[in-house]
N, C-alpha and C positions, 0 to 999 in steps of 0.2 A: 913097234911105231904107231901101229891104231892105239893102244892105249895112252902112249904119250898124248897124242893129240886130243883123246878125249877127255883126261885129267888137263891137262894144260888148258883145252877149251870150258870147261866145267868151272875152273877156276879164274879166268878171265871174266866169264859173264856173269858167276857170283859176285866177285868182288865189284864188277863194275856195276852191278845192277844196288848193290847197297850206295857206292857210292856215290853215284850219280842220283840214284833214288832220294837220298837223306841229303843230299846237298840242294835239290829241287824243291824239297819241304823246307828245310830252313831258310831258302832264298824267301820262300813266300811266307814264312812264318813270322821272319824276322826276329825272333828268339835270340838274342846273342847269349845268352847264359847255356843255351841247348847247344848254340853252335862251337863253343868253348867244351863242354863236355864230351861231345862227339869227334873232339881232333883227333884224338888218339886213334879210334876206329876208324876215323877216313882216311887216315893217313897209310894204314894198313893196308885199307884195300885198295888205296889207290898206288903203293906202291906192287901189290899182289897184281891187281890191274894191267897196269906199265910195263913190270917183268914178265908176264903170262902174255901180253901182247908181243912183246920181243919175241918170246919164243915162236909164236905163231907165225908171225913176220918169216922169221927165220926158216920154220917146217914149210910154208907155204909158197913163200915170196922170193927165197932166196938175195941174191946181191947181183946178180946177171942181168936182170930185165925190170925196168922202172916204166913201165905202162899206166894209161890210165888210171885203173883199179890201185895200183902201187900209189898214183899221185893223193888219190883222194884218201885213202889210209894215213898218209904221211901226213897230209891236212889236219885229219883226226885224233892222230897220235901227237901233232905239235902243238892243238889246243889242250887234248892230256895231261901233257905235261907243263903248260904253263897254268893249268886249272890247279895241278897240287901245287905247284909254286907260289901262286895266289893268295892260296889256301893256307901253305905255310907261311907266307909273309905276314897276311893281315889275322888269320884268325889264331896261329900260333903266337904271335906278338901277342895276342891280346888276352892270352892267360892268367894274367897277372891284374885281377878283377878285383876291387875292392865293394865292399856293400853299397854305397852310394854313389858308384859309377851310373852312369844313365845313356842312353841312345846314343849320347855326343861324344862320348868316349870309347873306351874301350871296346864296348859292347857294340854300338853302333860300329864300329872297325871290323870287327867281327861278323858283323852280317854284311856289310858291304862283299868283305869279301867271299863269303857266303854266295853273294848274289853273282858276283863276277865271276867267279869260279862256275855257276850254275850256267852263264850263258856258253862259256866256254865249251863246258861238259855236254851242252847241248849240240854245238858244233861237233863235235866228236861221236855222239850216237846218230846225228844225221849222215854223218861221212860213212860211219860202219854201213848204215841201212841202205846208202844208195852206190856203195862201191861195189857191191854184186852184180848189179844190173849195168854197171858201165863198163 
């Protein structure tokens, strides 16, 4: 059981760090082409983070109790799932870019998707940080 926890936690932290970190950088730089090129790895990391988070929830919080810590973590989980949906909808849809596209077209949509997702992932990170002390 200890090994399952360690592997799951490592997957959750590493995928979450890549996903949130790359989203924050892309939101700040406003590089729509880079957002589109990192879409696949970001969605892979998002999937890994959400699934490993679900396993961690099962291992440590179960289904019988929904106290303050679980409520805060649930807010973070919902924000993370919403961030993945925003990136999938806005950045994923922007992948059909032509060389003449500019910041007002699909590239701008990709940047907006990264910025919205960055805000949601900030909520997720804050929720994970404060849930431990709640």
